C-alpha positions as CSV (number, residue, x, y, z in Angstrom):
1,X,123.2,81.9,78.5
2,X,125.8,83.9,79.2
3,X,128.4,82.7,82.1
4,X,127.0,84.9,84.7
5,X,130.7,84.5,86.8
6,X,132.5,86.1,84.3
7,X,130.1,89.2,84.3
8,X,131.0,92.1,86.7
9,X,128.8,92.2,89.8
10,X,126.4,95.1,88.3
11,X,125.4,92.8,85.7
12,X,124.4,89.9,87.7
13,X,123.2,91.2,91.0
14,X,121.7,94.9,91.6
15,X,120.0,96.1,94.9
16,X,116.6,98.5,93.9
17,X,114.5,100.0,96.6
18,X,111.1,99.3,95.2
19,X,109.0,97.3,92.8
20,X,108.1,99.7,90.2
21,X,107.7,103.7,90.2
22,X,109.2,104.2,86.7
23,X,112.9,105.2,87.7
24,X,116.1,103.6,87.5
25,X,115.7,103.0,91.3
26,X,112.9,100.3,90.9
27,X,112.5,97.1,89.6
28,X,110.4,97.8,87.0
29,X,112.7,100.9,85.9
30,X,115.0,98.5,84.7
31,X,116.0,97.6,81.2
32,X,116.0,93.4,80.5
33,X,118.0,94.0,77.6
34,X,121.1,95.4,79.5
35,X,120.7,92.0,81.7
36,X,121.3,88.4,81.1
37,X,119.4,86.0,81.8
38,X,119.5,84.5,85.4
39,X,120.2,87.8,86.5
40,X,119.2,88.8,89.9
41,X,117.7,91.8,91.7
42,X,116.8,92.4,95.5
43,X,114.3,94.9,95.7
44,X,114.3,96.4,99.5
45,X,110.8,97.4,99.8
46,X,109.7,93.9,99.4
47,X,112.4,92.1,100.8
48,X,111.9,89.8,97.8
49,X,114.4,88.3,95.3
50,X,113.9,87.9,91.6
51,X,116.1,86.8,88.8
52,X,115.6,87.7,85.2
53,X,113.9,85.2,83.0
54,X,113.9,85.2,79.4
55,X,111.9,82.9,76.5
56,X,108.7,82.8,79.1
57,X,105.7,81.0,78.6
58,X,103.4,83.4,76.7
59,X,100.9,82.9,79.6
60,X,103.8,83.8,82.4
61,X,102.7,87.5,82.4
62,X,102.7,90.4,84.8
63,X,100.1,90.6,87.5
64,X,98.9,92.7,90.7
65,X,100.6,90.0,93.0
66,X,103.9,91.6,92.3
67,X,105.8,87.9,91.4
68,X,106.0,88.3,88.3
69,X,107.2,92.0,86.8
70,X,107.4,93.6,83.7
71,X,110.7,96.0,83.3
72,X,111.8,98.4,80.6
73,X,111.7,96.1,77.1
74,X,109.9,93.2,78.8
75,X,108.3,90.5,76.5
76,X,108.1,86.8,76.5
77,X,111.4,86.7,74.4
78,X,113.0,89.7,76.2
79,X,112.6,88.6,79.5
80,X,110.5,89.6,82.9
81,X,111.6,89.2,86.8
82,X,110.3,86.6,88.4
83,X,110.3,86.3,92.5
84,X,112.3,83.6,93.5
85,X,110.2,83.3,96.5
86,X,106.8,84.0,96.2
87,X,104.0,84.0,98.0
88,X,100.3,84.7,98.0
89,X,97.0,84.2,100.2
90,X,93.2,82.6,99.5
91,X,90.4,82.0,100.9
92,X,89.0,78.3,100.8
93,X,85.5,77.6,99.7
94,X,84.4,74.4,100.3
95,X,87.7,73.1,101.3
96,X,89.6,74.6,98.2
97,X,90.7,77.4,96.7
98,X,92.6,78.1,93.5
99,X,95.0,81.0,93.6
100,X,96.5,82.2,90.4
101,X,99.6,84.3,89.3
102,X,102.5,82.0,89.9
103,X,105.6,81.4,88.0
104,X,106.6,77.9,88.8
105,X,109.2,75.6,88.0
106,X,108.7,71.7,87.9
107,X,111.2,71.7,91.0
108,X,110.2,74.0,93.3
109,X,108.4,73.4,96.7
110,X,105.5,75.0,98.2
111,X,104.5,75.4,101.9
112,X,101.3,76.2,102.8
113,X,99.7,77.2,106.5
114,X,96.6,79.0,108.3
115,X,96.4,82.8,108.2
116,X,93.3,82.8,110.2
117,X,90.7,80.0,110.9
118,X,87.4,79.3,109.6
119,X,85.1,76.5,109.8
120,X,86.5,73.3,110.6
121,X,90.3,73.2,109.8
122,X,92.2,70.2,108.3
123,X,95.5,69.3,107.0
124,X,96.1,71.5,104.1
125,X,97.7,70.6,100.9
126,X,99.1,72.9,97.8
127,X,99.8,72.0,94.4
128,X,100.1,73.2,90.9
129,X,97.0,72.7,89.0
130,X,97.5,74.8,85.8
131,X,100.1,76.7,84.2
132,X,100.4,79.7,86.7
133,X,97.9,78.3,89.1
134,X,98.0,76.8,92.7
135,X,95.5,74.9,94.1
136,X,95.3,74.5,98.1
137,X,92.8,71.8,99.3
138,X,91.9,71.2,103.0
139,X,91.2,67.5,104.2
140,X,87.8,69.1,105.7
141,X,85.3,70.1,103.3
142,X,83.7,72.5,105.8
143,X,87.1,75.0,106.0
144,X,86.6,78.2,105.2
145,X,90.1,79.6,106.1
146,X,92.4,82.0,105.0
147,X,95.6,80.4,103.7
148,X,99.1,81.4,102.9
149,X,101.0,79.4,100.1
150,X,104.6,80.1,99.8
151,X,106.6,78.7,96.6
152,X,110.4,78.7,96.8
153,X,112.3,77.9,93.7
154,X,115.0,74.6,94.1
155,X,118.3,75.4,93.2
156,X,119.2,72.3,91.9
157,X,115.7,71.9,89.0
């Protein structure tokens, strides 16, 4: 990996307006081959920061939630843009819900909270249960609430 601090700012940090409209002013319009691994892109319309990850696991693919975004030249090896902070919602059924479409590192942190109440609320817990999947469990088996899960990259891992 290149030493990012030795590269010009334009290769380390980009600002774009939208997630993907195919133009050069969108995240999807960037060419991953022109940027080093670790380059950061801020998407104004989403208020979200992405990093370019190269040599990803083949199961980490772009999805509809926007946590992982393909750009020009994207592949497992060439890289994809991954949100440094990711979030998604799900509806509990019987006190649990599995939410897919995440790119998770080993040292990341979860925060989980209620969006709207349903059934009997309990204490919430979120954990990675499979590659790209986060399962939220309530201490109440009759919890049918909508929950929000936030995932934060741990800079020290």
